[in-house]
C-alpha positions as CSV (number, residue, x, y, z in Angstrom):
1,M,-15.4,-14.5,-51.1
2,I,-18.4,-13.7,-53.4
3,R,-17.4,-12.6,-56.9
4,L,-19.9,-10.8,-59.2
5,Q,-18.4,-11.0,-62.7
6,G,-20.1,-9.2,-65.6
7,L,-23.4,-9.5,-63.9
8,G,-26.5,-8.4,-65.6
9,K,-30.2,-8.9,-65.1
10,R,-33.2,-8.0,-67.3
11,Y,-36.9,-8.8,-67.2
12,R,-39.7,-8.7,-69.7
13,N,-42.8,-6.6,-69.1
14,D,-46.4,-7.5,-69.9
15,R,-45.8,-6.2,-73.5
16,G,-42.8,-8.4,-74.0
17,L,-40.4,-5.5,-73.8
18,E,-37.1,-6.2,-72.0
19,K,-35.7,-3.9,-69.4
20,W,-32.2,-4.2,-67.9
21,V,-32.3,-3.8,-64.1
22,F,-28.5,-3.5,-64.1
23,Q,-25.6,-4.5,-66.3
24,D,-21.9,-5.4,-66.1
25,I,-21.5,-5.5,-62.3
26,N,-18.0,-6.5,-61.2
27,I,-17.6,-6.6,-57.5
28,E,-15.7,-8.8,-55.0
29,I,-17.2,-9.2,-51.5
30,A,-14.8,-10.6,-48.9
31,Q,-16.2,-13.3,-46.6
32,K,-16.5,-11.2,-43.4
33,S,-17.6,-8.0,-45.1
34,R,-20.8,-6.3,-43.9
35,V,-22.4,-4.7,-46.9
36,G,-25.5,-2.5,-47.2
37,I,-27.2,-2.4,-50.7
38,I,-28.5,1.1,-51.3
39,G,-30.6,2.6,-54.1
40,R,-34.0,4.1,-55.1
41,N,-37.1,1.9,-55.4
42,G,-36.8,-0.2,-58.5
43,A,-33.0,0.0,-58.6
44,G,-32.7,-3.7,-58.2
45,K,-31.7,-4.1,-54.5
46,S,-33.8,-7.2,-53.7
47,T,-33.1,-8.6,-57.2
48,L,-29.3,-8.4,-56.5
49,L,-29.8,-10.1,-53.2
50,R,-31.8,-13.0,-54.8
51,L,-29.1,-13.4,-57.4
52,I,-26.4,-13.7,-54.7
53,A,-28.6,-16.2,-52.9
54,G,-29.1,-18.3,-56.0
55,S,-32.9,-18.0,-55.9
56,D,-32.8,-16.1,-59.2
57,Y,-30.5,-16.3,-62.1
58,P,-28.5,-13.7,-64.0
59,T,-29.3,-12.9,-67.6
60,R,-25.6,-12.3,-68.2
61,G,-22.4,-12.9,-66.3
62,E,-21.9,-15.1,-63.2
63,I,-21.7,-15.3,-59.5
64,K,-18.9,-17.3,-57.8
65,R,-19.6,-18.2,-54.2
66,E,-16.5,-19.3,-52.4
67,C,-18.3,-19.4,-49.0
68,N,-21.5,-20.7,-47.4
69,V,-24.3,-18.2,-48.2
70,S,-27.7,-18.1,-46.4
71,W,-31.1,-17.5,-48.0
72,P,-32.5,-13.9,-47.8
73,L,-33.6,-13.9,-44.2
74,G,-36.5,-11.5,-44.5
75,L,-38.3,-13.4,-47.3
76,V,-41.2,-15.7,-46.4
77,G,-41.3,-18.2,-49.4
78,G,-39.4,-21.5,-49.8
79,L,-41.3,-23.9,-47.5
80,P,-44.2,-26.0,-48.7
81,G,-47.4,-24.3,-47.4
82,S,-49.0,-27.7,-46.5
83,M,-46.3,-28.4,-43.9
84,T,-46.6,-27.2,-40.4
85,G,-43.9,-25.0,-38.9
86,R,-42.5,-28.0,-37.1
87,Q,-42.5,-30.1,-40.2
88,G,-40.9,-27.4,-42.3
89,A,-38.2,-26.8,-39.7
90,R,-37.5,-30.5,-39.5
91,F,-37.3,-30.7,-43.4
92,V,-34.8,-27.8,-43.5
93,C,-32.7,-29.4,-40.7
94,R,-32.5,-32.7,-42.7
95,I,-31.5,-30.8,-45.9
96,H,-28.7,-29.2,-43.9
97,G,-27.5,-32.5,-42.6
98,I,-28.3,-32.1,-38.9
99,P,-28.0,-35.5,-37.3
100,E,-31.4,-37.0,-36.4
101,D,-30.7,-37.2,-32.7
102,E,-30.0,-33.4,-32.7
103,I,-33.0,-32.2,-34.7
104,D,-35.4,-32.1,-31.7
105,G,-33.1,-29.6,-29.9
106,H,-33.0,-27.4,-33.0
107,L,-36.8,-27.5,-33.3
108,A,-37.2,-26.4,-29.7
109,N,-34.9,-23.5,-30.4
110,V,-36.7,-22.5,-33.5
111,K,-40.1,-22.6,-31.8
112,E,-38.9,-20.6,-28.8
113,F,-37.2,-17.9,-30.8
114,S,-39.9,-17.5,-33.5
115,D,-42.4,-17.0,-30.7
116,I,-45.4,-18.0,-32.9
117,G,-46.9,-20.2,-30.2
118,D,-49.4,-22.9,-31.3
119,A,-49.0,-21.8,-34.9
120,F,-45.8,-23.8,-35.0
121,E,-48.0,-26.9,-35.2
122,Q,-50.2,-25.4,-38.0
123,P,-49.8,-25.3,-41.8
124,I,-47.4,-22.6,-43.0
125,E,-50.0,-21.5,-45.6
126,T,-52.1,-20.2,-42.7
127,Y,-49.3,-17.9,-41.5
128,S,-49.3,-14.2,-41.9
129,S,-46.2,-12.8,-43.7
130,G,-44.8,-11.7,-40.3
131,M,-45.2,-15.2,-38.8
132,G,-43.5,-16.7,-41.8
133,S,-40.6,-14.3,-41.6
134,R,-40.2,-15.0,-37.8
135,L,-40.0,-18.7,-38.6
136,K,-37.5,-18.2,-41.4
137,F,-35.3,-16.0,-39.2
138,A,-35.4,-18.4,-36.3
139,L,-34.5,-21.2,-38.7
140,S,-31.6,-19.2,-40.0
141,L,-30.1,-19.0,-36.5
142,T,-30.1,-22.8,-36.4
143,F,-27.4,-23.0,-39.1
144,K,-24.0,-21.4,-39.4
145,Y,-23.3,-19.5,-42.6
146,D,-20.2,-17.6,-43.7
147,M,-22.3,-14.9,-45.3
148,Y,-25.9,-13.9,-44.2
149,L,-28.3,-12.2,-46.6
150,S,-31.0,-10.0,-45.1
151,D,-34.0,-8.2,-46.9
152,E,-35.8,-5.9,-44.5
153,L,-35.3,-8.5,-41.8
154,T,-35.8,-6.4,-38.7
155,A,-39.1,-4.9,-39.9
156,V,-40.7,-8.2,-38.8
157,G,-42.7,-8.5,-35.6
158,D,-43.3,-6.2,-32.7
159,A,-40.7,-4.1,-30.9
160,G,-39.7,-7.0,-28.6
161,F,-39.1,-9.4,-31.5
162,R,-37.1,-6.8,-33.5
163,K,-34.9,-6.2,-30.4
164,R,-34.2,-9.9,-30.0
165,S,-33.6,-10.3,-33.7
166,S,-31.1,-7.4,-33.7
167,D,-29.3,-8.8,-30.6
168,A,-29.1,-12.3,-32.1
169,F,-28.0,-10.9,-35.4
170,K,-25.1,-9.1,-33.8
171,T,-24.0,-12.2,-32.0
172,T,-24.2,-14.3,-35.1
173,L,-22.3,-11.8,-37.2
174,A,-19.3,-11.9,-34.8
175,D,-17.9,-14.7,-37.0
176,A,-19.7,-14.1,-40.3
177,G,-20.4,-11.6,-43.1
178,L,-23.6,-9.8,-44.0
179,I,-25.2,-8.4,-47.2
180,M,-28.3,-6.4,-46.2
181,V,-31.1,-4.6,-48.0
182,S,-33.1,-2.1,-46.0
183,H,-34.9,1.2,-46.4
184,S,-33.7,2.2,-43.0
185,E,-30.5,4.2,-43.1
186,G,-30.0,3.7,-39.4
187,M,-30.4,-0.1,-39.7
188,L,-27.8,-0.2,-42.5
189,K,-25.3,2.0,-40.6
190,E,-25.8,-0.1,-37.5
191,H,-25.0,-3.4,-39.2
192,C,-22.9,-2.5,-42.2
193,N,-19.4,-1.1,-42.9
194,N,-19.3,-1.1,-46.7
195,G,-21.9,-0.1,-49.2
196,I,-23.1,-0.9,-52.8
197,L,-25.0,1.9,-54.5
198,L,-27.3,0.8,-57.4
199,Y,-27.9,3.7,-59.7
200,E,-29.0,3.9,-63.3
201,G,-28.2,0.2,-64.0
202,A,-24.7,0.3,-62.5
203,A,-23.3,-0.8,-59.1
204,H,-20.8,1.4,-57.2
205,W,-18.7,0.0,-54.3
206,F,-17.9,2.1,-51.2
207,D,-15.5,1.1,-48.5
208,N,-17.4,3.3,-46.1
209,I,-21.2,3.0,-45.7
210,D,-21.4,6.8,-44.9
211,D,-19.8,7.6,-48.2
212,A,-22.3,5.3,-49.9
213,F,-25.2,7.2,-48.4
214,K,-23.7,10.6,-49.3
215,A,-23.4,9.5,-52.9
216,Y,-27.0,8.1,-52.8
217,K,-28.4,11.4,-51.5
218,E,-26.7,13.2,-54.4
219,T,-28.7,11.1,-56.8
220,L,-32.0,12.2,-55.3
221,P,-34.0,15.0,-57.0
222,T,-33.7,18.4,-55.3
């Protein structure tokens, strides 16, 4: 279970003025839920995902995570750029407590799935954003989470990689939950059952993703 209690987030602009992205969100997300976050550009979709991941902090309220939550899979940052892909993957394996005699097997899987070739032995700072996202996604498959977070994940790579990512995602989600941000209605409907609509600083929960999109379209200018 993930509990968002009185959650609010605001940022200061370059003139020092504060703007609330959203306020007073109170939502409970069950461990095996598959939730699509929907809203216009600037509504705070990626911000909410980062808060749930713990890579950003709320201005007000709190998030209680009663399950094991992944990092946002589509995001590239988080690994030191001076490390090679192999070194970064080994580092993450150690952080997650993978036994030393099992790490080489995990690294082989990461290299094969990421399909970045010799770049796996090169510094991450030389990677394109797509290569970095491939590495991060391949790493995510190495560990088992109760809840996966995804930010435009399947936009990464060519058609072949997107297909493999989607197939692997479906297999992984057989025993896990998902919170996903995507601009693709088809992608969200394919992977998600529930929806959270962010609109005018508030979050609205929908048990059915189709109802969430119907409400979203009603917020669009005619």
